[in-house]
N, C-alpha and C positions, 0 to 999 in steps of 0.2 A: 332612265330610258324609256323613248316608247315608240310604238310603230302605230302608225295609222289613229295617233291617239291613244290607243291601247298598250296599258305597262308590257314592258317585255315577259317579266315575269309570269303576267296571267295569262298570256300569249302561248308560250313556253310551256305552261303548267296545263292550260287546255290541251294541248298538241301531246301532250303524253299523256293526258285522260283518252284522247282520241286512238292513240296509240294502244292503250290498254285494251279500251272497250273493241278495237281493232284484231286486235291476238283473241278472242274469244269470238268475234265473229271468223275471222276467218277459220279457225278451228273446228267450229260447229259448223258454217258453211261446207267445208271439206268435206267432213266426213259425208254431210247429206249428199255434197255430189259424188265420193265413193261411193255411197248405196244407191243412188240413181243412176248415176250414169253407166255402173256394171249392172246390177240387180234391175234398174227400171220400177223402183218401189220409191213414192214419196212418203218418208219414216216422218210420221206427225210425233212419233213418240221421242225423237231428238231430243227434246226440251226435258222432257221429265226423266230420261238417260244422264242430262247432264247434270240437274238435281240429282239423280244417284249417285253421281260421280262425288258429289260435292258430301251428302250424307252419308256415302260408305268409307270416308279418311275422317267426318267426324265421329262416327260412329267406334270405326276402329282404334280414334286415338282417344274417346271416351269411357271404350269397354276393353278394350285388350290394350291400351297404352300403345299402339303404334302410331310412329310420329308420321309428319309429313313426307321424307324422303321413302321408306317404303310405302306410304301409300301414294303417292305416283306411279311404285311399279304394280301393286295389289291392287289397287282398285280400279284398273282398266281391264286388269284379265276378268274380276270378278262382275263386274256389269257387263262386260264384252260379252263372258260365255253366259250372262240373264240375255244378252241377243239373240244369242247362235240357236238359246232355246225356243225363244220366241219365233227365230227363222225358222227350225225344224217343225216344230210343232203349228204354227199358224200360218205365218207368209207363203210358206210353199205350197199352200193347198190353194195359193189364191194368185197363181204366175197365170194359169190363162185366161183368166178375167180380166176384166176392164179395170185399169189401175186405181178408177175411183173407190171399189171394194178394198184396196190395201190401205187408201189414204184413211178410208171410214174405221177401218181395223186398226189402225196405228194411232186415230186421234182418240178413238175409245179406248184404248191402253193406257195410251196419256192422261187422261181425264182420271181413268182405274188408281193408276200409280199416284197420283198428283192426291185424290182424293183421300188415299190410305195414307200418304204422308202427312197430310194437312190436319185428320180425324187424331194422327199419335202425336203430331210436335206441336201443331198450332201454326198460327201463321207467323206469328212471333218469329224472329230469325235466331237461329244459334250461331254463337263466336265463335270463332276457329285461328288459332295463334299463329301469328307469322314465327316460321323455323327462325331460331335462333341465330344459325349461321347467315340469317339472309334481313337480319335487323337492321336497322337505323338506314345511313342513303348517303351520298355525294354530294357536293358543293362544288357544281360548274361554276360557278360564277353568276350566269344569268339563270340560272334554278338548282334547285333543291332535286335531284334524285333519289327516289327510297330504292333501295339496294332490291326490295321482294317485286317492285313492277317495274324496273329494267330486266330482271330473271328474267318473267312471265314474258316481256315483247322477246329477248333473245331465245328461248326456251319456245314460244310458237312458232317463230319463223324458221328455226332449225328443224321443229317437228313437220312444217308444213312443206318444206323444200325440200324434205328427205322422203315424204311420201309420195310427191310427185313425182321425184326422179325413181322409186320403186315401181310405180304403174306406168309410166312412158317411157323408162329406160333399160329397163330389164327386162331378161327373160320372163319371169312369172308376169308382171304386167302386162307383157304380150299374151301370156296365155289368158289372163281376167278377160281382157278386151275383146280375144277371140272367142271366149264363153259365150259374151254376151251377144256376138254377131254370129256364130253357128255353133252351138252347143255340142249339136251331133258330132260334127267333124272333129271338133275337141276329143271331146268323149271316146272317140275311134282312135285317137291317139296312146291312150291307156289314161287319160286325166279323170279323175272321178269331180265330174261338174258340180254335182248337187253338194260333194263336202265343200268345194271351190266359193260356191257361191254363200252358204252358211259362214265359212271364217271369214269371207269379206265382209257379211254385214256384221260379223261378230266387230272386225276392226275398224270398221265405221263409228258403232257403237263405241268402244275403246275408246275413242278420238275424243269423243262430248263426254267419256266420264275421263279420260285427262283433262280435258276443258274443266270439269267443273273441281275436281281436285285444285287447280291452280288456282280456281274463280275462290275456292273457300275463305283464305286469310284477306282476300278483297271486301269481297260482297257478304252479308251473314248467307249463312246458311238457309233456306227457307223453302218449301215444298212447292211455292209457286215463281219460284227463281228461275224454272227453264220456260214457264208459259211465260214469263213477262219479256224473253229472251226471243224464242223462238220464231212471232212472227216478223221481226227485223232481220234473223237469218235466212228466213224464205225469200227474203227480200232481195237481199245481196245476194241468193243465189241464182236468182230470176234476174241480175242486174249482170253478174256475171256471166251466164248464161249455163241453163241445167247441164249437170250431169262435166261440167268443164274443171278440171283442176287446179290451173292456173286460174282461171279465172276466180275460182270463190275465192284461192289464195290473194289475188290482187286485187279485186274489190273488198275484200273482208277489210286488210289494212286500211286499205284505200277510203272506202266510206266511212271509217272509224276516225281520220283523219279531219275528213271533212266535216262530219255529225262537230270534234270536237273546236275546229274552226267558226262553224256557225254559232255556235253557242257564247262566243267570242263577238262577234259581230253580228250576227243577228239572233239573240237567245229566242224569240217568239217560235222561232222555225227550225230550231233545234231536234224536235219530237218530229217534224213531219220528212225533214229534208231528205232523209234515205227513200221514203216513197215518194217525194215528187221526182225524183232521182230515176227512180225504177220507172215510173208510167213516161218520163221523157224517153226514157232507154227502149220500152217497147213500144213507143211511137214511128220509132227511125229505125231499133233492128230487133223484130223480135224476137229473135232467138238468144236478146245476150249479146254481150259486149264481146266475149270470147266463144261462145256457143256457133253452131254450125246448123242451119236448118234442114232438116229434113224431109 
């Protein structure tokens, strides 16, 4: 069976690849949106922290024998804690300065982290096996769905929606949003704003590390895996609207699907379609699809 002259298996196969890529776009852009929306920091270290998540799970498995499921819990805590240390020791000194200083600092940190891991592990990727519980797949008739890839898409969607709910619909989220608008007022209510900022940054970093753990069995664990992805993720954040939580989720999944379909109907444009969309969105709505002009 064909659709527009394209075999249906190829079409749905690319849709699945688009959904998987979109899952990582959504998780990473969500972490960026949380950090920028609540802290006004353009976190260029995000790609390196995604890579750290993958390498942490790889090292936990090969050095300590800790498997995938425990890594999903332990790795975000470890990498998130390292992010909190960066925020306390470095970023907290730049809040009163122009945003450019934070961008330059995080960009420099990303280069340092990637350089250290590239020096230690080289440029070739390290394999990470799929957990035994998620091997195999399901024959849906029109396509074969690997269990692990289905797990990645479903888990990413659940984590993204839970994050949106906490930030937009709970008292904690209200405190976080209020702290960005009027930190003195929030502090007057007895809330430790600096600690809240540190925890928020750590949470955004933990999301990147969580995505890195899930990416490890799909892509080889590579020191440059974050550098290859971060530019696309920044484009996703810009299209969705800087700081918009729902914009990051919808745009991440949506652009992943569009990219997958482009590979079917016009492969030559698949590497640039996201940036073309970004340019068009910025011309029509500079604040992004879900952003608000300040």
